[in-house]
KOLVOLO-960697 format. One record per atom (N, C-alpha, C): x, z, y; residue in three letters. Coordinates in steps of 0.05 Angstrom, whole numbers, m for minus. Atoms other than C-alpha are relative to their C-alpha. Last residue first. Example, Ala and Ser with C-alpha at 12.3 -4.5 7.8 and 13.67 -1.06 7.14 Angstrom:
(node (m16,m1,m24),'SER')
(node (273,143,m21),'SER')
(node (m15,14,22),'SER')
(node (18,0,m24),'ALA')
(node (246,156,m90),'ALA')
(node (18,0,24),'ALA')
This chain:
(node (m24,15,5),'LYS')
(node (m20,999,m4777),'LYS')
(node (m4,m30,7),'LYS')
(node (m18,m6,m22),'ILE')
(node (m79,1034,m4745),'ILE')
(node (26,m17,m3),'ILE')
(node (11,13,m24),'HIS')
(node (m125,1000,m4795),'HIS')
(node (18,4,24),'HIS')
(node (m4,28,4),'GLU')
(node (m81,1020,m4854),'GLU')
(node (m10,m16,25),'GLU')
(node (m29,6,m4),'ASP')
(node (m77,1091,m4829),'ASP')
(node (5,m30,m2),'ASP')
(node (m5,m2,m29),'VAL')
(node (m153,1093,m4824),'VAL')
(node (29,m6,7),'VAL')
(node (13,23,m13),'ALA')
(node (m162,1068,m4895),'ALA')
(node (5,0,30),'ALA')
(node (m15,24,6),'SER')
(node (m110,1117,m4922),'SER')
(node (m12,m25,13),'SER')
(node (m26,2,m13),'LYS')
(node (m139,1177,m4886),'LYS')
(node (14,m27,m5),'LYS')
(node (m8,28,4),'TYR')
(node (m211,1167,m4906),'TYR')
(node (27,m6,12),'TYR')
(node (12,11,24),'ASN')
(node (m237,1238,m4915),'ASN')
(node (9,m28,m7),'ASN')
(node (m6,m18,22),'ALA')
(node (m191,1275,m4866),'ALA')
(node (m11,m13,m26),'ALA')
(node (m28,3,7),'TYR')
(node (m192,1216,m4818),'TYR')
(node (7,17,m24),'TYR')
(node (m4,26,12),'ILE')
(node (m268,1214,m4820),'ILE')
(node (29,m3,m8),'ILE')
(node (11,m2,27),'LEU')
(node (m272,1289,m4807),'LEU')
(node (4,m27,m15),'LEU')
(node (m19,m16,15),'LYS')
(node (m225,1282,m4747),'LYS')
(node (m9,2,m29),'LYS')
(node (m24,17,4),'SER')
(node (m268,1225,m4720),'SER')
(node (21,15,m16),'SER')
(node (6,20,21),'ILE')
(node (m331,1267,m4732),'ILE')
(node (25,m18,m5),'ILE')
(node (m1,m14,25),'TYR')
(node (m301,1324,m4691),'TYR')
(node (m5,m20,m23),'TYR')
(node (m28,m7,5),'SER')
(node (m285,1278,m4633),'SER')
(node (2,14,m27),'SER')
(node (m13,24,8),'PHE')
(node (m356,1249,m4636),'PHE')
(node (30,5,m7),'PHE')
(node (9,6,28),'VAL')
(node (m384,1319,m4634),'VAL')
(node (13,m25,m10),'VAL')
(node (m14,m18,18),'SER')
(node (m341,1334,m4573),'SER')
(node (m8,m4,m29),'SER')
(node (m27,10,4),'VAL')
(node (m368,1272,m4539),'VAL')
(node (17,17,m18),'VAL')
(node (2,24,17),'ALA')
(node (m439,1296,m4551),'ALA')
(node (28,m12,m5),'ALA')
(node (4,m8,28),'PRO')
(node (m423,1366,m4524),'PRO')
(node (m1,m25,m19),'PRO')
(node (m24,m10,13),'ALA')
(node (m392,1335,m4461),'ALA')
(node (m4,9,m29),'ALA')
(node (m4,13,26),'THR')
(node (m454,1294,m4445),'THR')
(node (25,10,m15),'THR')
(node (m27,m6,9),'ASN')
(node (m476,1339,m4388),'ASN')
(node (4,m10,m28),'ASN')
(node (m2,m12,26),'ILE')
(node (m538,1308,m4357),'ILE')
(node (29,4,m7),'ILE')
(node (m22,11,16),'PHE')
(node (m548,1299,m4283),'PHE')
(node (1,13,m27),'PHE')
(node (11,17,21),'GLY')
(node (m617,1319,m4256),'GLY')
(node (22,m14,m17),'GLY')
(node (m8,29,m3),'THR')
(node (m585,1343,m4192),'THR')
(node (m12,m18,m20),'THR')
(node (0,8,m29),'VAL')
(node (m620,1411,m4186),'VAL')
(node (6,m30,3),'VAL')
(node (27,m1,m11),'PRO')
(node (m641,1427,m4258),'PRO')
(node (m2,m9,29),'PRO')
(node (m1,m18,m23),'ASP')
(node (m575,1404,m4287),'ASP')
(node (m27,m1,14),'ASP')
(node (5,13,m26),'LYS')
(node (m591,1373,m4354),'LYS')
(node (1,20,22),'LYS')
(node (15,m14,m21),'PRO')
(node (m562,1398,m4419),'PRO')
(node (m2,m15,26),'PRO')
(node (m13,9,m25),'VAL')
(node (m540,1347,m4471),'VAL')
(node (m16,13,23),'VAL')
(node (10,m11,m25),'GLU')
(node (m554,1379,m4538),'GLU')
(node (16,m11,23),'GLU')
(node (m20,m14,m15),'VAL')
(node (m540,1335,m4598),'VAL')
(node (m12,9,26),'VAL')
(node (8,m9,m27),'VAL')
(node (m591,1314,m4650),'VAL')
(node (22,15,13),'VAL')
(node (m12,m25,m10),'PRO')
(node (m569,1274,m4710),'PRO')
(node (m8,6,28),'PRO')
(node (9,m5,m28),'ASN')
(node (m620,1221,m4733),'ASN')
(node (12,27,10),'ASN')
(node (m11,m26,m9),'PHE')
(node (m594,1189,m4797),'PHE')
(node (m8,4,29),'PHE')
(node (m9,m11,26),'ASP')
(node (m631,1133,m4834),'ASP')
(node (13,28,5),'ASP')
(node (m28,m5,4),'ALA')
(node (m667,1119,m4769),'ALA')
(node (6,12,m27),'ALA')
(node (m15,24,9),'ILE')
(node (m735,1085,m4768),'ILE')
(node (29,6,m6),'ILE')
(node (13,12,23),'HIS')
(node (m785,1143,m4762),'HIS')
(node (16,m24,m12),'HIS')
(node (1,m19,23),'ARG')
(node (m742,1188,m4718),'ARG')
(node (m12,m13,m25),'ARG')
(node (m15,12,22),'PHE')
(node (m724,1132,m4669),'PHE')
(node (m4,15,m27),'PHE')
(node (13,24,10),'PRO')
(node (m777,1145,m4615),'PRO')
(node (15,m13,m24),'PRO')
(node (m11,24,m13),'ASN')
(node (m754,1217,m4605),'ASN')
(node (m11,m25,m13),'ASN')
(node (23,17,m7),'VAL')
(node (m780,1287,m4620),'VAL')
(node (11,m24,16),'VAL')
(node (11,8,26),'ALA')
(node (m719,1318,m4655),'ALA')
(node (m25,m17,5),'ALA')
(node (24,m16,8),'SER')
(node (m687,1319,m4586),'SER')
(node (m10,m11,m27),'SER')
(node (m2,m27,m10),'ASP')
(node (m621,1297,m4554),'ASP')
(node (m25,17,m7),'ASP')
(node (18,m6,m22),'THR')
(node (m610,1232,m4592),'THR')
(node (3,30,8),'THR')
(node (m10,m25,m10),'ILE')
(node (m560,1198,m4638),'ILE')
(node (m16,7,25),'ILE')
(node (10,m4,m27),'ALA')
(node (m597,1145,m4678),'ALA')
(node (9,28,10),'ALA')
(node (m6,m28,m8),'ILE')
(node (m559,1121,m4739),'ILE')
(node (m9,2,29),'ILE')
(node (1,m9,m27),'ILE')
(node (m592,1059,m4768),'ILE')
(node (8,29,2),'ILE')
(node (2,m29,m2),'ASN')
(node (m578,1020,m4831),'ASN')
(node (1,8,29),'ASN')
(node (m23,m16,m8),'CYS')
(node (m591,946,m4823),'CYS')
(node (m6,30,m4),'CYS')
(node (m13,m15,21),'GLY')
(node (m645,911,m4864),'GLY')
(node (25,16,7),'GLY')
(node (m18,18,14),'ILE')
(node (m670,856,m4819),'ILE')
(node (17,14,m21),'ILE')
(node (15,21,14),'LYS')
(node (m730,898,m4800),'LYS')
(node (18,m19,m16),'LYS')
(node (11,m12,24),'LYS')
(node (m686,958,m4783),'LYS')
(node (m15,m21,m17),'LYS')
(node (m22,m3,20),'MET')
(node (m645,916,m4735),'MET')
(node (m11,12,m26),'MET')
(node (m7,27,10),'PHE')
(node (m709,894,m4699),'PHE')
(node (21,2,m22),'PHE')
(node (22,9,18),'GLU')
(node (m734,966,m4693),'GLU')
(node (6,m27,m12),'GLU')
(node (m3,m16,25),'ALA')
(node (m666,987,m4665),'ALA')
(node (m21,m8,m20),'ALA')
(node (m23,12,14),'GLU')
(node (m670,930,m4614),'GLU')
(node (5,15,m27),'GLU')
(node (8,25,12),'THR')
(node (m740,952,m4594),'THR')
(node (22,m13,m16),'THR')
(node (20,m5,21),'VAL')
(node (m718,1024,m4584),'VAL')
(node (m7,m26,m14),'VAL')
(node (m14,m11,23),'THR')
(node (m656,1006,m4544),'THR')
(node (m18,4,m24),'THR')
(node (m16,22,11),'PHE')
(node (m697,961,m4498),'PHE')
(node (16,10,m25),'PHE')
(node (18,15,18),'ARG')
(node (m748,1017,m4488),'ARG')
(node (16,m23,m13),'ARG')
(node (3,28,m8),'SER')
(node (m692,1059,m4459),'SER')
(node (m17,m15,m20),'SER')
(node (m10,21,18),'HIS')
(node (m703,1132,m4473),'HIS')
(node (m5,m28,11),'HIS')
(node (21,18,8),'PRO')
(node (m712,1182,m4416),'PRO')
(node (11,m24,m16),'PRO')
(node (24,3,m17),'ALA')
(node (m686,1220,m4453),'ALA')
(node (8,m2,30),'ALA')
(node (9,m26,m11),'PHE')
(node (m620,1209,m4489),'PHE')
(node (m24,m5,18),'PHE')
(node (22,1,m18),'SER')
(node (m606,1148,m4533),'SER')
(node (m9,29,8),'SER')
(node (m4,m25,m15),'VAL')
(node (m544,1130,m4572),'VAL')
(node (m22,0,22),'VAL')
(node (15,m2,m26),'ALA')
(node (m565,1077,m4622),'ALA')
(node (5,27,12),'ALA')
(node (m1,m27,m10),'VAL')
(node (m514,1063,m4678),'VAL')
(node (m13,0,28),'VAL')
(node (4,m2,m29),'MET')
(node (m529,1000,m4717),'MET')
(node (m1,29,8),'MET')
(node (10,m26,m11),'LEU')
(node (m498,992,m4785),'LEU')
(node (m3,m2,30),'LEU')
(node (m9,m8,m27),'SER')
(node (m485,930,m4827),'SER')
(node (m13,26,9),'SER')
(node (m24,m15,3),'ASP')
(node (m489,916,m4902),'ASP')
(node (11,9,27),'ASP')
(node (4,m25,15),'LYS')
(node (m562,897,m4898),'LYS')
(node (26,17,m3),'LYS')
(node (15,4,25),'ALA')
(node (m549,846,m4843),'ALA')
(node (m1,27,m14),'ALA')
(node (6,m26,13),'MET')
(node (m522,839,m4772),'MET')
(node (m17,m5,m25),'MET')
(node (m16,m3,24),'GLU')
(node (m494,770,m4757),'GLU')
(node (m5,26,m14),'GLU')
(node (10,18,20),'TYR')
(node (m549,752,m4707),'TYR')
(node (16,1,m26),'TYR')
(node (28,m9,7),'VAL')
(node (m534,813,m4664),'VAL')
(node (m11,m17,m23),'VAL')
(node (m2,m19,22),'ILE')
(node (m460,795,m4667),'ILE')
(node (m27,9,m8),'ILE')
(node (6,13,26),'ASP')
(node (m475,733,m4625),'ASP')
(node (0,20,m23),'ASP')
(node (m24,10,15),'ASN')
(node (m477,775,m4562),'ASN')
(node (m8,m10,m28),'ASN')
(node (m1,m11,27),'ARG')
(node (m540,780,m4519),'ARG')
(node (23,m12,m17),'ARG')
(node (m27,7,8),'ASP')
(node (m525,763,m4448),'ASP')
(node (5,9,m28),'ASP')
(node (m5,27,m12),'ARG')
(node (m597,762,m4423),'ARG')
(node (29,m10,m7),'ARG')
(node (15,22,13),'MET')
(node (m612,818,m4472),'MET')
(node (8,m27,11),'MET')
(node (28,3,m9),'TRP')
(node (m558,866,m4447),'TRP')
(node (m13,m25,m11),'TRP')
(node (4,7,m28),'ARG')
(node (m495,876,m4488),'ARG')
(node (m29,m5,6),'ARG')
(node (24,16,m6),'HIS')
(node (m488,914,m4553),'HIS')
(node (m2,m6,30),'HIS')
(node (18,m14,m19),'PHE')
(node (m418,940,m4567),'PHE')
(node (m22,m20,8),'PHE')
(node (9,16,m23),'TYR')
(node (m380,918,m4629),'TYR')
(node (m18,16,18),'TYR')
(node (18,m18,m16),'VAL')
(node (m339,951,m4684),'VAL')
(node (m6,m15,26),'VAL')
(node (26,11,m3),'LYS')
(node (m309,903,m4735),'LYS')
(node (m20,20,12),'LYS')
(node (4,26,m12),'PRO')
(node (m247,942,m4756),'PRO')
(node (m30,m6,4),'PRO')
(node (9,21,19),'ARG')
(node (m238,1017,m4767),'ARG')
(node (m4,m26,14),'ARG')
(node (m4,m9,28),'ILE')
(node (m206,1080,m4737),'ILE')
(node (m10,m21,m21),'ILE')
(node (m27,m10,5),'LYS')
(node (m193,1060,m4665),'LYS')
(node (5,7,m29),'LYS')
(node (m18,23,2),'GLU')
(node (m255,1017,m4661),'GLU')
(node (29,8,m3),'GLU')
(node (3,14,25),'LEU')
(node (m297,1078,m4678),'LEU')
(node (20,m23,m2),'LEU')
(node (m10,m16,22),'MET')
(node (m271,1121,m4621),'MET')
(node (m1,m15,m26),'MET')
(node (m29,m1,m3),'ARG')
(node (m280,1066,m4569),'ARG')
(node (12,17,m23),'ARG')
(node (m11,26,8),'MET')
(node (m351,1054,m4593),'MET')
(node (30,0,1),'MET')
(node (2,2,29),'LEU')
(node (m367,1128,m4589),'LEU')
(node (11,m26,m10),'LEU')
(node (m20,m18,12),'GLU')
(node (m340,1133,m4518),'GLU')
(node (m1,m2,m30),'GLU')
(node (m26,13,m2),'VAL')
(node (m380,1071,m4499),'VAL')
(node (22,17,m12),'VAL')
(node (m1,20,21),'SER')
(node (m443,1104,m4527),'SER')
(node (26,m16,2),'SER')
(node (m5,m14,25),'THR')
(node (m430,1166,m4484),'THR')
(node (2,m21,m23),'THR')
(node (m28,m10,1),'GLY')
(node (m423,1125,m4421),'GLY')
(node (7,12,m26),'GLY')
(node (m19,22,0),'TYR')
(node (m488,1086,m4434),'TYR')
(node (29,10,m3),'TYR')
(node (m14,0,26),'SER')
(node (m533,1144,m4454),'SER')
(node (24,m20,0),'SER')
(node (m18,m24,1),'ASP')
(node (m556,1160,m4383),'ASP')
(node (16,1,m26),'ASP')
(node (7,m22,m18),'LYS')
(node (m584,1089,m4378),'LYS')
(node (20,23,m2),'LYS')
(node (4,8,m27),'TYR')
(node (m564,1047,m4439),'TYR')
(node (m10,24,16),'TYR')
(node (10,m22,m16),'GLY')
(node (m536,1056,m4508),'GLY')
(node (m2,m8,29),'GLY')
(node (18,7,m22),'MET')
(node (m517,1010,m4566),'MET')
(node (m8,26,15),'MET')
(node (7,m24,m15),'VAL')
(node (m463,1009,m4619),'VAL')
(node (m16,m8,24),'VAL')
(node (8,7,m27),'LEU')
(node (m460,953,m4670),'LEU')
(node (m10,25,14),'LEU')
(node (16,m20,m15),'ILE')
(node (m421,967,m4733),'ILE')
(node (m6,m10,28),'ILE')
(node (m4,1,m29),'ARG')
(node (m395,918,m4785),'ARG')
(node (m18,20,14),'ARG')
(node (m16,24,m4),'GLU')
(node (m387,917,m4860),'GLU')
(node (7,m3,29),'GLU')
(node (15,23,m10),'ALA')
(node (m411,989,m4864),'ALA')
(node (19,m24,4),'ALA')
(node (7,19,21),'ASN')
(node (m372,1036,m4909),'ASN')
(node (m15,m25,10),'ASN')
(node (m23,13,13),'MET')
(node (m333,1075,m4857),'MET')
(node (m8,m22,m20),'MET')
(node (m18,12,m19),'PHE')
(node (m388,1094,m4808),'PHE')
(node (22,m16,m14),'PHE')
(node (14,23,m11),'ALA')
(node (m439,1106,m4864),'ALA')
(node (18,m15,20),'ALA')
(node (0,21,20),'ALA')
(node (m389,1150,m4900),'ALA')
(node (m14,m25,10),'ALA')
(node (m27,11,1),'CYS')
(node (m378,1191,m4837),'CYS')
(node (2,m23,m20),'CYS')
(node (m3,16,m24),'ILE')
(node (m453,1199,m4829),'ILE')
(node (28,m13,1),'ILE')
(node (15,24,4),'SER')
(node (m459,1223,m4901),'SER')
(node (3,m19,24),'SER')
(node (m15,17,19),'ASP')
(node (m403,1273,m4891),'ASP')
(node (m14,m26,m5),'ASP')
(node (m24,10,m14),'LEU')
(node (m437,1300,m4829),'LEU')
(node (16,m18,m18),'LEU')
(node (9,22,m18),'THR')
(node (m503,1305,m4866),'THR')
(node (23,m12,15),'THR')
(node (7,23,16),'ASP')
(node (m470,1344,m4923),'ASP')
(node (m9,m24,17),'ASP')
(node (m24,15,10),'LYS')
(node (m434,1391,m4875),'LYS')
(node (m8,m25,m16),'LYS')
(node (m9,m8,26),'GLY')
(node (m497,1414,m4838),'GLY')
(node (23,m19,m10),'GLY')
(node (m8,24,15),'MET')
(node (m531,1379,m4780),'MET')
(node (7,8,m29),'MET')
(node (24,16,5),'ASN')
(node (m568,1439,m4751),'ASN')
(node (6,m24,m18),'ASN')
(node (17,m15,18),'ASN')
(node (m508,1485,m4757),'ASN')
(node (m25,m16,m8),'ASN')
(node (m12,2,26),'PHE')
(node (m463,1432,m4726),'PHE')
(node (m16,16,m21),'PHE')
(node (0,28,10),'ILE')
(node (m508,1423,m4666),'ILE')
(node (10,m1,m28),'ILE')
(node (27,7,8),'ARG')
(node (m521,1498,m4657),'ARG')
(node (m1,m28,m11),'ARG')
(node (7,m16,24),'CYS')
(node (m447,1514,m4658),'CYS')
(node (m28,m7,m10),'CYS')
(node (m13,11,24),'LEU')
(node (m432,1457,m4611),'LEU')
(node (m7,15,m25),'LEU')
(node (13,26,6),'TYR')
(node (m483,1479,m4559),'TYR')
(node (12,m11,m26),'TYR')
(node (26,m6,12),'GLU')
(node (m457,1551,m4562),'GLU')
(node (m14,m26,m8),'GLU')
(node (m4,m9,28),'ASN')
(node (m386,1526,m4551),'ASN')
(node (m26,7,m14),'ASN')
(node (m9,24,15),'HIS')
(node (m407,1487,m4489),'HIS')
(node (4,8,m30),'HIS')
(node (24,15,6),'LYS')
(node (m445,1548,m4463),'LYS')
(node (7,m24,m17),'LYS')
(node (16,m15,20),'GLU')
(node (m382,1591,m4469),'GLU')
(node (m25,m16,m8),'GLU')
(node (m13,1,26),'SER')
(node (m340,1538,m4435),'SER')
(node (m16,14,m21),'SER')
(node (5,27,11),'LEU')
(node (m390,1530,m4378),'LEU')
(node (13,m2,m27),'LEU')
(node (28,2,8),'GLU')
(node (m390,1605,m4366),'GLU')
(node (m6,m27,m13),'GLU')
(node (3,m16,24),'HIS')
(node (m314,1608,m4366),'HIS')
(node (m29,m2,m10),'HIS')
(node (m12,15,23),'THR')
(node (m311,1549,m4318),'THR')
(node (m3,16,m26),'THR')
(node (17,24,6),'ILE')
(node (m359,1584,m4270),'ILE')
(node (10,m15,m24),'ILE')
(node (25,m9,13),'GLU')
(node (m323,1651,m4274),'GLU')
(node (m18,m23,m8),'GLU')
(node (m6,m9,27),'THR')
(node (m256,1618,m4260),'THR')
(node (m25,9,m15),'THR')
(node (m4,24,16),'PHE')
(node (m284,1581,m4200),'PHE')
(node (6,7,m29),'PHE')
(node (26,13,4),'ASP')
(node (m312,1645,m4171),'ASP')
(node (3,m24,m18),'ASP')
(node (15,m16,20),'ARG')
(node (m245,1681,m4182),'ARG')
(node (m27,m13,m6),'ARG')
(node (14,18,19),'ASP')
(node (m207,1624,m4148),'ASP')
(node (m17,16,m20),'ASP')
(node (13,22,m13),'LYS')
(node (m185,1661,m4085),'LYS')
(node (m17,m17,m19),'LYS')
(node (22,m10,m17),'ASN')
(node (m170,1726,m4119),'ASN')
(node (m16,m23,12),'ASN')
(node (21,m12,17),'THR')
(node (m130,1693,m4174),'THR')
(node (m24,10,16),'THR')
(node (14,21,12),'ILE')
(node (m92,1649,m4125),'ILE')
(node (m23,10,m17),'ILE')
(node (16,13,m21),'GLU')
(node (m72,1709,m4083),'GLU')
(node (m17,m22,m12),'GLU')
(node (22,m18,m6),'LYS')
(node (m49,1747,m4144),'LYS')
(node (m18,m12,20),'LYS')
(node (19,2,23),'ASN')
(node (m8,1688,m4167),'ASN')
(node (m24,18,5),'ASN')
(node (13,26,m2),'LYS')
(node (26,1685,m4098),'LYS')
(node (m21,m3,m22),'LYS')
(node (19,m1,m21),'ASN')
(node (40,1759,m4098),'ASN')
(node (m15,m26,3),'ASN')
(node (21,m18,9),'ALA')
(node (73,1755,m4166),'ALA')
(node (m22,2,21),'ALA')
(node (17,14,19),'LEU')
(node (113,1694,m4145),'LEU')
(node (m24,17,m9),'LEU')
(node (14,22,m14),'VAL')
(node (140,1729,m4083),'VAL')
(node (m19,m14,m18),'VAL')
(node (20,m13,m18),'ILE')
(node (158,1793,m4121),'ILE')
(node (m17,m21,14),'ILE')
(node (21,m10,17),'ASN')
(node (192,1753,m4177),'ASN')
(node (m22,13,17),'ASN')
(node (16,22,10),'GLN')
(node (233,1713,m4127),'GLN')
(node (m25,10,m16),'GLN')
(node (16,9,m23),'MET')
(node (255,1777,m4091),'MET')
(node (m18,m24,m9),'MET')
(node (21,m19,m4),'SER')
(node (279,1806,m4158),'SER')
(node (m19,m9,23),'SER')
(node (20,4,22),'LYS')
(node (318,1743,m4174),'LYS')
(node (m24,19,4),'LYS')
(node (14,25,m5),'HIS')
(node (353,1746,m4106),'HIS')
(node (m22,m5,m21),'HIS')
(node (19,m5,m22),'MET')
(node (370,1820,m4115),'MET')
(node (m17,m26,5),'MET')
(node (21,m18,11),'THR')
(node (401,1805,m4183),'THR')
(node (m21,5,21),'THR')
(node (17,17,17),'SER')
(node (439,1745,m4153),'SER')
(node (m23,17,m12),'SER')
(node (19,15,m17),'PHE')
(node (466,1790,m4098),'PHE')
(node (m19,m16,m16),'PHE')
(node (m11,25,m10),'SER')
(node (496,1839,m4148),'SER')
(node (m20,m14,18),'SER')
(node (m28,2,8),'ASP')
(node (488,1908,m4179),'ASP')
(node (13,m26,9),'ASP')
(node (m5,22,19),'TYR')
(node (424,1921,m4141),'TYR')
(node (30,m1,m7),'TYR')
(node (0,m9,28),'GLY')
(node (409,1990,m4111),'GLY')
(node (5,m22,m20),'GLY')
(node (28,m1,10),'LEU')
(node (387,1970,m4041),'LEU')
(node (m1,8,m29),'LEU')
(node (13,m22,m14),'LYS')
(node (456,1988,m4013),'LYS')
(node (m28,4,m10),'LYS')
(node (m9,m25,11),'TYR')
(node (489,1943,m4065),'TYR')
(node (m15,24,12),'TYR')
(node (10,m1,28),'ALA')
(node (446,1884,m4044),'ALA')
(node (8,26,m13),'ALA')
(node (29,m7,m2),'LEU')
(node (461,1899,m3971),'LEU')
(node (m12,3,m27),'LEU')
(node (1,m29,m5),'ARG')
(node (536,1900,m3987),'ARG')
(node (m29,9,3),'ARG')
(node (m6,m14,26),'ILE')
(node (528,1831,m4018),'ILE')
(node (m1,30,4),'ILE')
(node (24,4,17),'VAL')
(node (495,1805,m3954),'VAL')
(node (3,15,m27),'VAL')
(node (21,m17,m11),'THR')
(node (551,1834,m3911),'THR')
(node (m25,m2,m17),'THR')
(node (m7,m27,6),'THR')
(node (604,1803,m3956),'THR')
(node (m22,19,10),'THR')
(node (9,m6,28),'GLU')
(node (571,1735,m3953),'GLU')
(node (5,29,m7),'GLU')
(node (m20,6,20),'SER')
(node (579,1736,m3877),'SER')
(node (m11,6,m28),'SER')
(node (m15,m23,12),'LEU')
(node (518,1737,m3833),'LEU')
(node (20,m10,m20),'LEU')
(node (m28,0,m11),'ASP')
(node (496,1679,m3787),'ASP')
(node (16,24,m11),'ASP')
């Protein structure tokens, strides 16, 4: 219930040259205190996310160092030169394999996802020497994925097996066997597939850099 003149006089008395200057100063004080409160309250959350981010970067550095540039280029060539690609993954590998399939179908044609045996898609019978099967399999490995990869190898398909350990049931049949780290939570048993998805993202960028015209044509 004060007049504007009284409020302006208060601003002058406090050392401000106008009411708007005082108003702005009050806003800054309130926002600064609010940010400070959030920082204190979420310190534990910030520390956890920082720790996860550091570990994630460590996983990626090890993955790429183990693969090497030549292997990555060869994998990109296999993805782009195959007549058709069949992606497969079950159990804990299912979500990651779907991510890979979605990435590949955005940059090239004839990418398919393997369905369960009782609903086996016709594409299985169209696979040949010019085709590529990509098996995504993290421990515990699905026996179904292994037997399908063995079948594809017998009919002459190239095999890329993306696994979480050098000791895996695909190492003797895969043309490429990149190992990605998918850490498992010791309490819940859940696996963190974020490093694998990040590797797929990097590979997609590398494919675009090496096969830009082909990818642009597919997108068009």
